[in-house]
C-alpha positions as CSV (number, residue, x, y, z in Angstrom):
1,M,10.6,28.7,-6.7
2,P,13.1,27.0,-9.1
3,S,12.9,23.2,-9.5
4,T,15.8,21.1,-8.2
5,T,18.1,19.2,-10.5
6,P,18.5,15.4,-10.3
7,L,21.9,15.9,-8.6
8,Q,20.4,18.3,-6.0
9,R,17.7,15.8,-5.3
10,I,20.2,13.0,-4.8
11,W,22.2,15.1,-2.3
12,L,19.0,16.2,-0.5
13,V,17.9,12.6,-0.1
14,L,21.3,11.5,1.1
15,A,21.6,14.3,3.5
16,T,18.2,13.5,5.0
17,L,18.9,9.8,5.3
18,I,22.3,10.5,6.9
19,S,20.8,12.9,9.4
20,L,18.2,10.4,10.4
21,G,20.8,7.7,10.7
22,L,23.0,9.9,12.9
23,A,20.0,10.9,15.1
24,Y,19.1,7.2,15.6
25,W,22.7,6.2,16.4
26,F,23.6,9.0,18.8
27,D,20.2,9.7,20.5
28,E,19.7,6.8,22.9
29,S,16.1,7.8,23.7
30,L,15.1,7.9,20.0
31,R,16.8,4.5,19.4
32,K,15.0,2.9,22.3
33,N,11.6,4.2,21.2
34,V,12.1,3.1,17.6
35,N,13.3,-0.4,18.7
36,E,10.4,-0.8,21.0
37,A,7.9,0.2,18.3
38,V,9.5,-2.2,15.8
39,A,9.3,-5.1,18.4
40,I,5.7,-4.4,19.1
41,M,4.7,-4.3,15.4
42,A,6.5,-7.5,14.8
43,L,4.6,-9.4,17.4
44,P,3.0,-12.6,15.9
45,D,-0.4,-12.0,17.4
46,P,-2.0,-9.0,15.6
47,Q,-4.5,-8.3,18.4
48,A,-1.7,-8.3,21.1
49,A,0.4,-6.0,18.8
50,I,-2.5,-3.5,18.3
51,A,-3.2,-3.3,22.1
52,A,0.5,-3.0,22.9
53,F,1.0,-0.3,20.2
54,K,-1.9,1.7,21.5
55,D,-0.3,1.7,25.0
56,Y,3.0,2.6,23.5
57,L,1.5,5.7,21.7
58,L,-0.2,6.7,24.9
59,G,3.2,7.0,26.5
60,F,3.9,10.0,24.2
61,G,1.0,12.0,25.7
62,P,-0.1,15.0,23.5
63,W,2.6,13.9,20.9
64,A,0.9,10.5,20.3
65,A,-0.3,11.5,16.9
66,V,3.1,12.8,15.8
67,A,4.7,9.6,17.0
68,S,2.2,7.5,15.1
69,A,2.7,9.4,11.9
70,S,6.5,9.2,12.2
71,L,6.4,5.5,12.7
72,M,4.0,5.0,9.8
73,V,6.5,6.8,7.5
74,F,9.4,4.9,9.0
75,Q,7.8,1.5,8.4
76,S,6.9,2.5,4.8
77,V,10.5,3.5,4.1
78,A,12.8,1.2,6.0
79,A,11.0,-1.6,7.9
80,P,8.9,-4.5,6.4
81,L,6.4,-4.3,9.2
82,P,2.6,-4.6,9.2
83,A,1.2,-1.0,8.7
84,F,-2.3,-2.3,9.6
85,V,-1.1,-2.5,13.2
86,V,-0.6,1.2,13.3
87,T,-3.9,1.8,11.5
88,F,-5.9,-0.3,13.9
89,A,-4.2,1.3,16.9
90,N,-4.9,4.8,15.6
91,G,-8.6,3.9,15.2
92,L,-8.6,2.5,18.7
93,L,-6.9,5.5,20.2
94,F,-8.2,8.5,18.2
95,G,-11.6,7.1,16.9
96,W,-12.2,5.8,13.4
97,A,-12.5,9.2,11.6
98,W,-9.5,11.0,13.1
99,G,-7.6,7.7,13.2
100,A,-8.3,7.1,9.5
101,L,-7.2,10.6,8.6
102,L,-4.0,10.2,10.5
103,S,-3.2,6.8,9.1
104,W,-4.1,7.7,5.5
105,S,-2.1,11.0,5.5
106,S,1.0,9.6,7.1
107,A,1.0,6.6,4.8
108,M,0.8,9.0,1.9
109,V,3.8,10.8,3.2
110,G,5.7,7.5,3.5
111,A,4.7,6.5,0.0
112,V,5.9,9.8,-1.5
113,V,9.2,9.5,0.4
114,C,9.8,6.0,-1.1
115,Y,8.9,7.2,-4.5
116,W,11.2,10.2,-4.1
117,I,14.1,8.0,-2.9
118,A,13.7,5.6,-5.9
119,K,13.4,8.5,-8.4
120,S,16.5,10.3,-6.9
121,L,18.8,7.4,-6.1
122,G,17.9,4.8,-8.7
123,R,17.5,1.0,-8.9
124,P,20.7,-0.1,-7.1
125,V,19.7,1.7,-3.9
126,V,16.1,0.5,-4.1
127,E,17.3,-3.2,-4.6
128,K,19.2,-2.9,-1.4
129,L,16.2,-1.4,0.5
130,V,13.7,-4.1,-0.7
131,G,16.0,-7.1,-0.5
132,G,17.2,-7.6,-4.1
133,N,16.2,-7.4,-7.7
134,K,13.8,-10.4,-7.5
135,A,11.5,-8.5,-5.3
136,L,11.1,-5.9,-8.1
137,E,11.0,-8.1,-11.2
138,T,7.3,-9.1,-10.9
139,W,6.3,-5.5,-10.4
140,D,8.4,-4.3,-13.3
141,I,6.2,-6.4,-15.6
142,F,3.0,-5.3,-13.8
143,F,4.0,-1.6,-14.1
144,A,5.0,-2.0,-17.8
145,R,1.7,-3.6,-18.7
146,F,-0.8,-1.6,-16.6
147,G,1.0,1.6,-15.7
148,V,-0.8,3.7,-13.0
149,R,-3.6,1.1,-12.7
150,A,-1.0,-1.3,-11.2
151,I,-0.6,1.1,-8.3
152,L,-4.4,1.4,-7.8
153,V,-4.9,-2.3,-7.8
154,S,-2.0,-3.1,-5.6
155,R,-3.1,-0.6,-3.0
156,L,-6.5,-2.4,-2.8
157,L,-4.7,-5.5,-1.7
158,P,-3.5,-5.1,1.9
159,F,-1.2,-8.2,1.7
160,V,0.9,-6.6,-1.1
161,S,4.1,-4.8,0.2
162,F,3.4,-1.1,0.4
163,D,7.0,0.0,0.2
164,I,7.9,-2.2,-2.8
165,I,5.1,-0.6,-4.8
166,S,6.1,2.9,-3.9
167,Y,9.8,2.2,-4.7
168,G,8.9,0.4,-7.9
169,A,6.7,3.2,-9.1
170,G,9.5,5.6,-8.5
171,L,11.6,3.6,-11.0
172,T,9.1,4.1,-13.8
173,S,8.0,7.0,-15.9
174,I,4.8,7.4,-13.8
175,G,4.5,11.0,-12.7
176,L,4.3,12.0,-9.0
177,W,0.7,13.3,-9.1
178,K,-0.6,10.1,-10.9
179,F,1.2,8.1,-8.2
180,V,-0.3,10.2,-5.4
181,W,-3.9,9.9,-6.6
182,A,-3.7,6.2,-7.3
183,T,-2.1,5.5,-3.9
184,G,-4.5,7.8,-2.0
185,L,-7.6,6.2,-3.7
186,G,-6.3,2.7,-3.5
187,Q,-5.4,2.7,0.2
188,L,-8.6,4.5,1.3
189,P,-11.0,1.5,1.6
190,A,-8.6,-0.6,3.8
191,T,-7.7,2.5,5.9
192,L,-11.3,3.3,6.7
193,L,-12.2,-0.3,7.4
194,Y,-9.2,-0.9,9.7
195,S,-9.8,2.3,11.5
196,Y,-13.4,1.4,12.2
197,L,-12.5,-2.1,13.3
198,G,-9.8,-0.6,15.5
199,Q,-12.3,1.6,17.2
200,N,-14.5,-1.4,17.8
201,L,-11.7,-3.9,18.6
202,T,-13.4,-7.2,19.2
203,G,-12.9,-10.8,17.9
204,S,-10.0,-12.0,15.9
205,I,-8.2,-9.2,14.0
206,K,-6.3,-11.8,12.0
207,V,-9.6,-13.3,10.7
208,L,-11.0,-9.9,9.8
209,F,-7.8,-9.0,8.0
210,W,-7.8,-12.0,5.8
211,V,-11.5,-11.9,5.1
212,F,-11.1,-8.4,3.8
213,S,-8.0,-9.2,1.8
214,I,-9.6,-12.2,0.2
215,T,-12.8,-10.3,-0.7
216,I,-10.8,-7.5,-2.3
217,A,-8.6,-10.0,-4.1
218,L,-11.6,-11.8,-5.6
219,F,-13.1,-8.4,-6.6
220,V,-10.0,-7.3,-8.4
221,I,-9.4,-10.6,-10.1
222,G,-13.1,-10.8,-11.1
223,S,-12.9,-7.3,-12.5
224,A,-9.8,-8.0,-14.4
225,I,-10.7,-11.4,-16.0
226,G,-14.5,-11.3,-15.9
227,P,-15.1,-9.4,-19.1
228,R,-12.5,-11.5,-20.9
229,I,-14.1,-14.8,-19.8
230,L,-17.6,-13.5,-20.7
231,R,-16.4,-12.4,-24.2
232,K,-14.9,-15.9,-24.8
233,L,-18.1,-17.6,-23.7
234,L,-20.1,-15.4,-26.1
235,E,-17.8,-16.2,-28.9
236,A,-17.9,-19.9,-28.2
237,N,-21.8,-19.8,-28.1
238,A,-21.9,-17.9,-31.4
239,A,-19.6,-20.5,-33.0
240,K,-21.8,-23.4,-31.9
241,A,-25.1,-21.8,-33.0
242,P,-26.5,-23.4,-36.1
243,E,-26.3,-21.3,-39.3
244,V,-29.6,-20.1,-40.6
245,P,-30.0,-20.6,-44.4
246,N,-30.4,-17.5,-46.5
247,G,-34.0,-16.5,-46.9
248,A,-35.2,-18.8,-44.1
249,L,-36.4,-16.0,-42.0
250,D,-38.3,-14.6,-44.9
251,S,-40.1,-17.8,-45.8
252,T,-43.8,-18.1,-45.0
253,A,-45.6,-21.1,-43.6
254,P,-47.5,-23.2,-46.1
């Protein structure tokens, strides 16, 4: 199968986006369902949002998993909404194992779509999608310095915008397969934990979310600067140690 040219990719992305836009505009049922889902995920109380989203998915009957996957992709591409609401609801509705698989796979699709859009349409389009150049500037530096490791680390931090990382990676020279494995591995811990907590939905979800986020952040920061700090301490101790005169170790006691 011949590979597509950049121009063909651009037209394919534009045709896909236009088709989805027209479907949303002219299909009243689709528009109503999407708007309802967005309103639920934007609720300020995470626990209420998760419960409401579970009931919303149940309304699709046997198509609940398809609806969940579609909305996960949608929020990755176009809506700055909390994906963890979808992940928790999937764990609550489908059980932690199947819920985790559904959330992980659909989030991967969303990430690849964002990467594909950025790679095909370029920075001007991405800036409009993420809210301007300032949203990308910090990650430009991060990607330039750490490359694919920037993707892996950012996926471990649930409070980092999922779509900005995907779009930003598409603007770099990082290849698709490196992006895929870093995204898949990086988002796996949070997906498994949120799915398990969703299946056993008790207590304050907001507290659990921030405890997990802070723990991962401390781990990542410690892994990044710990060796450097240890090396500096060792160098400082070596500099303060008294010099041993030549031959002192070879002298014998009187």
